[in-house]
N, C-alpha and C positions, 0 to 999 in steps of 0.2 A: 595891614593898612588901617588898623583901628585908630580911633580918635585919640589924641594926646591929652594928658591931664592928670589931676590927682585922683588916685584910686580908679584906674581905667576899668578894671574888671567890675567893680561895684556899679560904675555908671553905665556899663553895656547891659548888665542884667536889669537895671532899673529901666532903661529905656526899651529894652526887649519885653519886660512885663507890661509896660504901658501900652506900646503898639499892639501886643497881643490881646489885651483887654479891649482896646478900641475896636479892633477888627472883629472881635466877637459880638460887641454890643452895637455897632453902627449898622444902619440899614440903607444908608444913602451911598450910592456907588461913587459919586464925585468926592464925598468926604473920605471915602476909603482910599481912593487913589491919591488924593492930596496927602493924607496921613502917611501913606507909604512912601511917597516922594520925599517928604520931610524926614522920615526915618532914614532913608538911604542917603540923603545928603548930609545929615548930621553924623551918622555912624560908619560911613565908609568914605575913604578919600579917592572918589572917582571924579574926573573932570567932566565926564558926559554920563548923565543919568536920564533914562527915558522909559516911560511906562505906557504901553499900548494894550488895548482890548481887542478881543478877536470876534469878528462878526461871521458867524458859522454859515449863515444862509447866503452871504455874498462872497465868503471866503476871502476876507481881507482884514487888515489891522487899522484900528483908529487910535491915533495918538491922543493921550490924556494929559500930556505935558511932561516937564522934566527940567533939566538944567544943562548949560553948555558953558565953556570958558567965557562966552560972551552973555551968559545969562539965559533966560528963557526966550526962545525965539519961535516965530510962527511955524516953522518947519516941523516941530515937535508935536503939533496938533493935526497934522495932515493925516489923510487916509492912504494906506499903502496896500495895493492888491497883491496878493501872494501868488507867485508863479512857481510852477514845478521845478524843483532843482535849486532855488535860492535858499539863503541861510535862514531867514525868518520862516519860510514855509517848512523847512526841515525841523526847526525846533518845535513849531505848532504841532506837527504831524507825530513826531517822535516822543514829544514831552521829555526831553532830556537837556540839561545844560550843555551849552556849546561854547568852549573857549576858542578865541581868534588871536593869533600872535600879532598881527598887524592889519588893522581895519582898513589902513590906506591902500594895502596891497590886494585885498579881497574884492574880486570883481563880482562875486555872487551876493554881495550885500546891497547891490543896486545903487540908490541915491545916498545911502549911507557912506558909501566910499568916498564921494565928493566932499560930504561933511567931515569925514575924518581927515581928509587931506587938508581941508580949510583950517581946521583946528588941531591939527597934528595929533590926532587920537591914534594910538598904536594898539596895545594890548586891550582886548575887548572880551566881556562875558556877556552871553545871552542866555538868560534864565527863564524858563516857561512858568507861567501861572496856570495851574491846572487843578482839577479835583477828580480823582479816580480816573476814568478813561476820556474825560472831556477837557479841552484846552479853552482857557478864557482870556488868554493874552500872554505878554511875555514883558521882561525887564531888560533893558540894554544898559551895561555899565562899562564905560570906557576910560582908559588911562593914557597919560603921555609916555609911559614907559612900554617897552617892547615885551610882549609875551608875558604879561602879568597873570600870575595864578594865585587865586585866593587861598588863604590859609584854611586849615580844617575847621576851626572855630568860626571863621567868616562864612564858610559854606554851610555850617550848621545853622547859623542865624539866618541866612538868606532862605534856606530851605524852611525853616520854621515860619518866618514872616510870610514869605510868598506862598507857602502851602496854607496858611490860615487864611490869607486873602483869597485863594482859590476856593476854599471851602465855603467862605461867606458869599462869594459871588455865586457859586452853585446853589446855595440855599436861596439866595434873592431871586435867581433865575426861576427856580422851581415854583417859588411863591408867585411869581409874576405869571408864570404860564398857567398855574392853576386858576388865578383870578381872572386872567384874560382869555382861557381856553374856551373853545365852543363846545357847549353841552348838547349832544345830538339827541338825548332822550327827551328833554323837555319840548324842543320843536315837533319831534315826531309825535308825542302825545297830543300836541295842539292840532297836528294834521289830522290824526285819527279822530279827534273830537269834531272837527269841522266836516269831514267828508262823510260821516255816518248819517248827517242830515241832508246830503246833497243827492238828488235823485238819479242823475244821469252819470254815465262814466266819463263822458267828456269834461263835465264840470268838475268831477272828482280829479281827473288828471291835470286839469289846469290849476286846481288848488295845490296839488303835490309839486307841480313845476315852480309855482311862485314861491312856496315855502323853501323849496331846495335852492332856488336861485338866491333868495335872501339869506339863507344860511351860508352857503359856499361862496357867494358873489363871484361867479365867473363871468365871462363875457356873454355866453349863451347857455341856455338850459332848454332841452328839448326831450320830447318823448316819441320814439319811433316804434310803429306797430308792424308786425310781421305778416306779410301776405303769403300764405302757404302755396297757393295754386301756381303763382308766378315767381315765388321765391325771392322776394326782395323786401326791404324795410322801408316804410314810408314815414315821412314825418307827420305826426298826428297833432302834436301840441308843441308850441313854441312859447318862451317867456315874453311878455308884453314890456317888461321893463329891462332893458339892456344894462349890462354892467357898466362901471365907470370908464373902462378903457375899450369898451366893445366898438367894433367897426360894423359896417354893413354886412349883414350875414349873407353867405353863399346860398344861392337858391338851389337847394338840393332836394326839393319836394318830389322829384321823380324818384328818389329813393336810392338806398344802398343795396345793390344786388348781391346775392349769396355768391355768384360767381366771381365777383371782383373782390369780395372779401371773405374767402373760405376760412381763413384763420380766425377772424372775428366771430363768424357763425359757429365754428367749432368750439370756441371758448364759451360763447354764450349758451350753447347747447348743453354744456357741462355744468352750467350755473356758476361760471367764474367771473369775477370782477377784472375788467380790463382797464389799465391805467397806463398812461403815456405822460412822462414829465416834460420831455423836450423832443418833438418830432424831428427837429433839424440834426440832432446828435443821435437819433435812434438808428440802430444798425439792422435789427430785426426784432420781431414781436408778433402778436396777434393781429396788430393794425399796420398796414403798409402805409407808406408815404402817399401813395395815391388816394387811399381812403381818407387819410388826414386832410389832404387837399379838398376832397368832396365835403367834409365837415367844416372846412375853413378854420381849422384850429391847430395850435402848436402843441398844446397840452390838453388832456381829456381824461375824465372818468366815465366809463360806460358800465352800468349795472343791468344785469338781465332781469326782466319781468317774467318770472318763471312760476307757473302754477301747474301742480300735479304732474310733473315730468314733462310738461309741455311749454315751449317757448312762445310767449305771446308778443314779446318786443323788448325794448330797453330804455333806460333813462340815461341821458348823457349830459354832463356839464363840460363846457368847452371854454378854454382859454386861448387868446390870441398870442399869447407870449409864453415861454417856458415857466413852469410853476411846479414847485415841490409840494405835493398834496399831503395834508396832514392826516393822521389816523382818524381824527374825529370826521374830517370831511369824507373820507372813504367810507366810514361806518354810517354817515348820515345818508349818503347817496344809496348804499346798498339798502338801508332800512326803508328809505322812501320807495325804492324799486319794489321791495317786498310789499310795502302797503298798497301800491298800485297792482301788484299781482293778486293780493287778497280781494281787493274790491272789483276787479275786472269781472269776475263771474257773476256778480250781482245783477248786472245790467243784462247779461246774456242768459241768465237762468230761465227766463221766460221762453227765449228763443230756443234754449236747449231742450226745455221740456216739450216744446212743439216738435223740435227735430227728433227727439226720442220717441214721441207718439207716432210720428209719420214713419220712423224707421220700424217701429213695431208693427204698424200696418203693412209696411213693405215686406218685412221678413215673415209676417203671418200669411200674406198673399203668396209669397214665393213657397212657404211650407205647404199651403193648400195645393198649389200647382203641382208640387212634387208628389205629394202623397195621394192626390186624387186622379191625376192625369195618367192614363195608361200609357201615353206616348211621351217618354222621358225627354225626347228631343224637343217637343213643344214646351215641356216644363222648364227645361234649361233656357229656352229661348225667352220665355217670359221672365225668368229670373235674370237674365243678361240685360234685357231691355230696362227693366226696373232699377237695376243696380247701376247700370252705366248712366242712366238719366239722373239718378239720385246724386251720384258723385262726380258727374261730368267727365266720364271716361270714354276713351275710343275702343278699347279692346277687353274682351272677356274670354277666357278659355278654361276649359276642364280637361285635365290630362291624367291618365291612369299610369301608374309605374309598373313596368315590366321587369321584375327582378331577375329574370333568367337571363335577358339580353342587356339589362342596365339601360333601358331607354324609357322616355316618357311618350306614350302613344296620346295624341290629341283625340279625345272623345267628341268635343264639341268646342266650337269657337264662334265668337260674335265679333263683328267689326263693321265699320262702314263700308258701303258697296265700292267706293273708290279707293279702298285700301287693299294691299295684297294680304292673302291669308298667311298664317304661321305655318311653317312645314308640318306635315303629318306626324313627324316623330322628331323629338328633341333629344339630344344625348343625355347620359346620366350625369349627375351633379358630382362635385367633389365631395369627400367624406365630410368635411366640415359644414358644408351646406346641408347634406343629408341630416347630420346630427341637429343642426339648427331647426330644420323643419319638423323633425320628430321629437325633439326634447323640449323646444321653446313652448311656453304656454300662450305666446302671442304670434300673430302673423308676422312674417318677414317683410320688410320694406326696403326699397331701393329709391333714394331720392334723385340720384343722377346716374344712370348706367355708365357714363363715360369715365367717371372717377371712383365708382363704388367697386369693391373687390368681391362682392357677393354674386353668385350665379354667373361665374366666369364662363362655364361651359355653354351658356345661352347667349353670351353677350353679342358675338358677331351676328348671329341670326337675328336678334331682336333689333340691333342697331340698323341693320339694313331695312328693317321694316319701320324705322323712325321711332322706336319705342325708347323712351328715356327714363321713365320712372314707373315703379309698379309695386303692388302688394301681392305677396305669394303666401297662401296659407294651406296647410295639410288639411284634408278631408277627414282626418283621424287623428285629433290632437293626443300627444303622449302615448302613441301606439306606433306600431311599425307602419311605414309609409306606404299607403295604398294608392293615393292620388292627390292632386293639388288643384286649387282653384287660384287663378291669377287674373288680376285686372291691371291694366296698363294705361298710361298716359303718354302723349307724344312730346311733352316738354318737362324738364327737370321740375320736380314738385316734392314738397314735404307732406307727409301724411298725418292728419289729426288722429288722435286716439279713437274718437267716435268712428271714423272712417275705417280704422283697422278692426275695431270690434265688429262693425257691420260685415265687412268682407269675411271676417272669421265666422261669423254666425251663419252666413249663407254657405260657406264651405262645409260647416258641419251638417247642414240640411242636405246639401248635394252629396255629402259623404254617404248617405244611405244608397243613393243611386250608384256611385262609385263602388261601394262595397258590393252591391248586388251584381254589377257588372263584372267585378273581379271573381265573385263566386262563380258566376256563370261562365267566364272565361276559363277559370281553372277546371270547371266541370267539362266544359267543352273540349279543352285540351286533353284532359284525361280520357274522355270518351273518344275522341279523335285517335289518341295514342293506343287505347285499347283495340279500337277497330282496326288500326293499322297493323298492330301486332297479330290480332286475330286473323286479318287478312293474310299477312305475312306467312303465318304458321301454315295456313291452309294452302297457300300458293307453293310453299316450299314441300309440303307433303304431297301435292299433286303433280309436282314436276317429275316426269317419267324417264327423262333423259338427263344425262349429266350437263350437256350443253344448256338446256333449258334451265336446270337447276341454278348453274353458275350465272347466267344472265339474270335470272329472276332474283337471285340473292344479292348481287350488287346494287340492282335497282332498288330493292326493298331496303337495304342498308342505308343508302343515301336518302331515301325518303323518310324513314322513321328517326334518323338522326339529324335530319335537315342539313345535310352536308353536300357540297358540290362535287365531291369525288369519292368513289368506292372502287376498291381493287381487291380482286380475289386471286391469290397465288395458290397453286396446287402441286402436290407431289404425291408419290407413292412410297410407302415405308420401304426402306431397303434399296430403293432406286437411286441413281445418281442424278442430280439435277431436277428442277421443277420448271413450271411454267406460269405465265400470267394467263389465267383462264378467262377472265372477264374484267372489263373496265367500264364504269359508268361515270361520265362527266357531264354535268348540267350547264357548265360554262366553258367558254373557249379557253380561259386562262388556267383551267384545270386539266386540259387534255394532256395525255401522256404521249411523248414521242419515243415510240418503241421500234428500235431496229431489230432486236433479237428478243423473242419472248422466253428463252431459256434463261433460267437463274441457277447459279451454283448454290444449292441449298446448304451445303456444308460450310460454305465460306461466307455467305451473307449474314452479317451481324444482325440485321433486323429480323430475319428469320429465326435465328438463334435466340435473340431476346424474346421474341414472341412464344418460342417453344419452352423457355425456361421460366415463363411468367404464368402463374395461375390467375386467370381472369383477364381483365382489360389492362393494357399497358399504354398510358398517354405519353407522347413524345412531341418534342419540337423539331422542326425541319433542320434547325441548326444541329441537333443531336445525331443526325443521320450520317453514316460513313460515306465516303465518295463512291464506294462500290454499289451502295444501295441507291444513291442519287443517280447513277448511271441509267437505271430503269424507272426509278420513282422521280420523275423529272418535270413535273407540273411547275410552270412559272410562278403561280401564286400560292404554292404549298407553304403552309405555315405551321398549323397544328395537326398532330396525327393521333388517331386511337386505333390500336391494333390488338388483335387476339388471334390465338392459334385455333384451328379446327380440331378440337379434342373431345372424344365421347366419354371414355372412362380412363382412369389412371393406367389401367393395364394396356390400353390401346395407344399406338403411336399416332401423332397428328398427321392429318392428310392434307393440310394446307393452312392458310392463314388469310384473314380478311382485314382490311383497314378502310377507314374513312378519314378524309382530311378536310381542312377548312383554312381559313385565314389565320394569321398569326394572332394569338390571344384569344381564340375561340375557347368557350368554356362549355361543355356539354353538361346539361343538367340531368337530374336523377332519372327522370322518365326517359331520356334518351339513352342513357346507360342501360337501364333495365330492358328497354326494347332491343338494343343492340345485343345484349347478353343472351336474351331469350331466342331471338332469331339466329345468333350464331350457334347456340346449341342445337337448334332444329336443323340448321344447315349441315352440322357436323354428323348428325345422324342420318339425315337424308342422303348426304354424299356417301356415307359408309354403306348405307343400304342398297343405293344404286350401284356402287361398285361391286358389292357382293353379288347382287342380282345379275350385273353384266358377266361377272366372272362365272357364275353358276350356269347362266344361260349359254354363254360361249362354250364352256365344257360339255354341256348337254348336246348342243348342236354338233360339236366335233365328234362326240361319241355316237351320236345318231347317224351323222354322214359316214363315219367309219364302220359302223355296224351294217349300214345299208350296202355300202360298197363290197365289204368283205363277204356279206351274204350273197350278193348277186355274182361275185367272182367265184365263190365256192359252188354255187349252183352252175355257172358256166363251165367250171372245171370238172364238176361231177358229170355234166353232160358229155363233155368231150372225152373224159376218162371212160365212162360208162360205154360210150360208143366204141372206144378202142378195145376195151375188154370184151365187147359183144363181137367185134370182129374177130379177135383172137379165139374166142369160143366157136365162132362159126367156122373158122379156119381148121380149128382142131377137130371138129366134128367131120369136116370134109376129109381131113388128113387120115382119120381113122378108117375111112372107107377106101381111100386111095393109097395109103401106106406111109403118110407122113406130111408135115406142114412145110409148105413151100418156103424156102429161105427168103425169098423177096417179099412175100406176104408178111412173114414174121418182122422183118426190118422195117417195113412200112408202118406196121402197128405200133412197133416200139417207138418209132420217131414221132408217131402221133400222140402217144401217151407222154413222151418227154416234152413235146411242144405244149401239151395241155398243162403240164406241172411246172413249166418254166415261170410263170408270174408268182408262184408261191414264195420263193425267196425274197422278192421285193416286198411283198405283203407282210411276210413274217418279220423280216429284219427292219425295215424302214417305217412300216405303217402300224406299229403296235397299238398306239393311243391316239394317233391323229393321221389325217391324210397328208401325203407329201406330194406336192406338185411334180410332174416329170413331163418334160417337153419332148415330144416325138412328132414325126410326120408319116402320114399314111394316105395313099390314094383313096378318094371318095368311093370308088366302085368296090374296093375291097371291104371298106367299112360297111357299105350297105349290104354286100353279100353276106359278110359274117353275121350282121344283124338278122337278115332273113333266116339264115341257118339256125340261129338260136331259137326262133319262134316257129320254126318249120313244123315241128310236132303239134303246136298249138293250132297252127293254120290248118293242118290236115285233120286235126281232131274236129274243129268247128266248121270244116268244109269252106274255108274262106277263099276268095279270089284276091290275089295281090299282084301289084304291077308298079314298076318304077318308071316314072315319066321324066323326060328331059334330062337323063343323067349326064352330068358335067364331068369332063376329064380334068379334075383339079386334085390338088393334094392338101390334105387338111393338116393344120399344124396344132400342136397343144398336147395335153395329156390324153393320148388316144385311148388308152384302156378305159378311162373314166368316161370319155365321150362315147365310146361304143357301149358302155353300160347304161348311160343316160338314153342313147338310142334304143337299146334293148327295153329299158323300162317304158318308154313311150309305146313301142310296138306291142309289148305285152298288155299294157292298159288298153291300147286300141283293139287289139284282137279278143281280149277279154270282155269288153262291153258290146262287141259287134254280135249281130244275130248270126245263128247258123245259116251258112250260105251266103253271108254278106261278103263285102269286099273292102280291102284296105289298100289305099294307093299312097305311093311315095313321090313327092314332086321336088325337083331340084331347080333352083333358080340362082344364078350368080348375081349378087347384088352389085359388087365392084370387084377391084383386084384384091381386096382384103377380106371380104365377107361373102358367105355363101348361105342361102336360105334353103333349108331341107324341111319340107312340110309333109305330115301324115294326116290323111283325111279318112274318116270312117263314118258310118251311119249309126253308130251307137248312142247311148244315152248317158249324159253326165249330169250330175247334181248342179244346178245353177249356182248354189251357194258355193261349191267348191271352186267353180270357175271364178267367181267374184273374189274369194280369198286368195286365190293364186295371183290375181291381178293386183288386189289392194293390200295384200299382207294380212296376217292375222290379226285378231283383236288385240287392243293395247293390254288389256287385263289378262295376264297369263292364266288367271284362274278361270276365265270364261270358256265354255266348250268350243272346239273348233274342229272342222274337218281335216285340218292340217296336222292334228295330233295323232292320227292313225292313218294307216294305208288305206287307199292309195295317195290321199293328199299329202301324208308325211313324206312319201317317197318322191312325189313330184316337187314338193318344196325343196327337198335335199337336192334334187336334180337342178332346180332353178339357182340355187346358191352355188352349185359347182360350176354351172355354165357361166355364171357371173365371174367367177374367179378365173375361168379359162378364157375370158375375153369374148364370150358369146352370149346368147340370150335364148331363153325358153319361155314360151307362152302357150296358152290354150284358149281357143275361141269356140263359139258356136255360130256357124254360118247362117245365112239367111234361109238356105235350103235344108236347115237342120243337121247338116253335117257337122262333125267335130274336127277342128283343125288343130293339130299339134305342131307348132312352129318352132324350129330350131334355127338359130343363127350361129354359123360355125366359122371360125377364123381360118383363112386360107394361108398355107405356109408360104413364106416369103422366099425360100430357097427351092 
């Protein structure tokens, strides 16, 4: 649709060259638009031509003129707001030409649809005016024909002309912005020049506020200062000259609390600039809508006043309407806030020096109290009072860390009298908290315990005591944690660096006390453990019976390992089954419910595990099989430590001992060492007592067997000798009368046969030990035979004997041994009686089951022998005793045999100096 005429190509090139030259040289925007309109009207056959420039700040188009079939009309110079989705907005945003087949039918063209219908405009081309990535406007070209598409050379000319127009508009915009931009450097230098001669901080802040307000021109400019103790920002300085659109400021002198604006506080604490363009359309950010209402602003810039990693306050510029802040404004506000931060310490320097001096006096006083006072509790009390008074605190406590049990023990605490004390023990901390205390060069702070994730293990205990903020410092920085010093406040609070440094300095001084206490505690525990082991070794060595040894062992094991349960299981090598020998439980929930003490050693897996393990085997209760849980059934059972009783690798174990505690219990090295040493001693002591008991039992059996056989042989020798003598006497008489009487011979042979009849029993059945044999015999016959056995001794010593109150009863038991015991007593009585003395036998039936047979004589018996017969021999088997040789040995054997027979034997000295030998004999029930 190029213009008709002579040499059209020459004319087109000439016109294009002229417009390009004009667009490069012209600096007036209206002239540029007018020239462009003239070129489009003269060189293109479009009925509708319209040029509009783009207002980026308000996102709208402003018409600069054009032409219609009715000429230039007012509609072409109106402003058109761009809405998302319409055609004009699409061309501006995408910066690409957009052809329209029929503008009359295009609803997305807005008011232009009506204009197209009015002037019958159909095919239309929307061409953007832009440079690089920024749009400056567009051109609308409309025709009466439908779906008009420009030719390539027309598109090329449009692209060249409108591209040159965009480049020129971009150049003019940049020049205008540079000439009219706000230069923040010069006003900031002016502020710095002015405030260096102003003496007070308040006046310096006022000057900064006024200069900032004049540069940015918001509705309000304010400085807010941070109150650490109560954790809120209060308005310290406000501008005296409000902006042109400012309204009555909202009275927010009460301040912005940190609790209501946590996001704002976090951003300012990180030295970040907070910017809000439009609070009404804001969905999320550092500043909530509620906080914006407190400021009474729709748009705002908040710059932190930050000095030496400490937040002092912030500078805010506030607008009552939405506002897109420029980079120069943001930089100026941040620079002004930094100037405020730099000048803030000047006024407080003298106060800081005074505070440092007072702090030095305080710490020096605390140091003197700690190093000079022998009573460290008084020293800590002085330190607590001074520090709490200096920082305005309610609580102060010192705790030492117990690594073995992972707990903090409160060594000292200071608090008002109307406050509850902190528990004596606090649980161990999480690994991240421990690393923070050990590795951090500064004290740890908690500003609000409700929302802070540090020291979670203490949170519930401290919140119950109304503790909300605190400082915690290790008493040995950059070393293994020995103890902590903590100070606390009952309200949320931020902590200044001098406060943290003071607490840290006091903690290092108190660290000497904590370190000394820790050394003393370790020494005491080692000494206590050493004494416990030493006492345990002596106690195990002194136990002279297995029962005492077992009971002592379980009690000692529970004590030295600090465990609530100890169990000893014993068995003998080669024997089937074992048993629970002793159980010591210090708490009810560790008591065992034992229905059967026998344990199948070969089948119990815990026993087998212990036998197969060299040393100590730790286990969890969850690892135990059900067969073991049947007898190891304490309700609170959690962690177990077990070892076998083994002396040398060549010896078989004779038992196992275990200690148990709650789930997760960890026994420390000194517990393990003590447990191992005492277990070793227990193994040897138990083996020693087993061997001693075994040898003692064998010795007693052989002694009893020897005594019994000796007495029986004596009795057989007496009867056989008597029978042989009778035969000899009969033979002598027979030689004189002509032969032995057959009756006499038969009688003598029967007597000899009767005397030898016990020998098969003794030879076959009682070779190495005595065998019990139950018989029944009348008492009269037993007494008669007993007197016959000592008849020769009675006659030899001319003794007079008599049986008194002889009962007609039948004695039941091992009659042969009872008769030998009676014979032993009569021999002893006759042997100690004087020549011509007397020996009496007294019978008294006690009841239907027992008979008392007593022998009295006027002999003399060693009182020590009588005492040992009543009390038993000395515990020490190496000590001399009258029971080691006759007659004491024989009497002790008779005592043990009578006990086995269900009777009793005892010797007494009566008041009339007679010796009483008392026998209690069982009466036969049949």
